[in-house]
Each structure stands twice: as structure tokens, then as C-alpha cells.
C-alpha positions in Angstrom: -70.3 213.5 75.5 -69.6 215.3 72.2 -72.2 217.2 70.3 -72.2 214.4 67.7 -72.7 211.7 70.3 -75.5 213.6 71.9 -77.3 214.1 68.6 -76.9 210.4 67.8 -78.5 209.6 71.2 -81.4 211.9 70.4 -81.9 209.9 67.1 -81.9 206.6 68.9 -84.1 207.7 71.8 -87.7 206.2 71.9 -89.6 209.5 71.8 -92.9 207.6 72.0 -92.1 205.5 75.1 -95.0 207.3 76.9 -97.5 205.4 74.7 -96.0 202.0 75.6 -98.2 199.3 77.3 -95.0 197.6 78.4 -93.9 199.0 81.7 -90.2 198.0 81.1 -90.2 200.0 77.8 -91.9 202.9 79.5 -89.4 202.9 82.4 -86.4 202.6 80.0 -87.7 205.5 77.9 -88.4 207.7 80.9 -84.9 207.1 82.3 -83.3 207.9 79.0 -85.4 211.0 78.5 -84.4 212.3 82.0 -80.7 211.5 81.2 -80.9 213.4 77.9 -82.6 216.4 79.5 -80.0 216.4 82.3 -77.1 216.4 79.9 -78.7 219.1 77.8 -78.9 221.4 80.9 -75.1 221.5 81.0 -74.6 223.0 77.6 -76.7 225.6 75.7 -76.0 224.0 72.3 -77.1 220.6 73.6 -80.2 222.2 75.0 -81.0 223.7 71.6 -80.4 220.3 70.0 -82.8 218.7 72.4 -85.5 221.3 72.0 -85.3 221.4 68.2 -85.2 217.6 67.9 -88.1 217.2 70.3 -90.2 219.8 68.5 -89.5 218.1 65.2 -90.4 214.5 66.5 -93.6 215.8 68.0 -94.8 217.4 64.8 -97.4 215.8 62.7 -96.2 213.8 59.7 -97.6 216.5 57.4 -95.8 219.3 59.3 -92.5 217.4 59.2 -92.6 217.4 55.4 -92.5 221.2 55.4 -89.8 221.6 58.1 -86.1 220.9 57.9 -85.2 217.9 60.0 -82.5 218.9 62.6 -79.1 217.6 61.7 -75.9 217.7 63.8 -74.3 219.9 61.3 -76.8 222.6 62.1 -75.2 223.0 65.5 -71.5 222.7 64.7 -69.5 225.8 64.1 
């Protein structure tokens, strides 16, 4: 998986799956989360992408307005 593909996967991931009342949605989100984390462990750049994107997603809406949203270009040399 390329850096761009991984970053796109982060953007499509349901970061709020844990709040779902639908067990199927929760299971799918958990499986995808574990997959993304596993892939990230193989590459320091992907791990940084995961951490930065996760931190950004989990910020309050107000805090997001003040912080640069991670973009794939931030990680490409």
C-alpha cells in the first residue's frame, strides 16, 4: 500500500464506529481500525500519518479550526 493509498484509507475510515448502536457497523469499524493500525506498524511514516490523523479527528470542532488538517503532501518527500 502506498502512502497515498494509506492516507485515503484514513480519510474513509469511520473514526466514530465505537459510538454505533449497529453491531455490524461497530464490527466493521473495529476490523478496519485494527487493519490500519497493523499496516502503520510496518512503516514509521504511516505510523505518523495514523497518529496525526487520529489526533486531528478526535479534536473538538473548535480545536480543528485552529489546527492544520493533515494532508498526504505533509508526509511525502
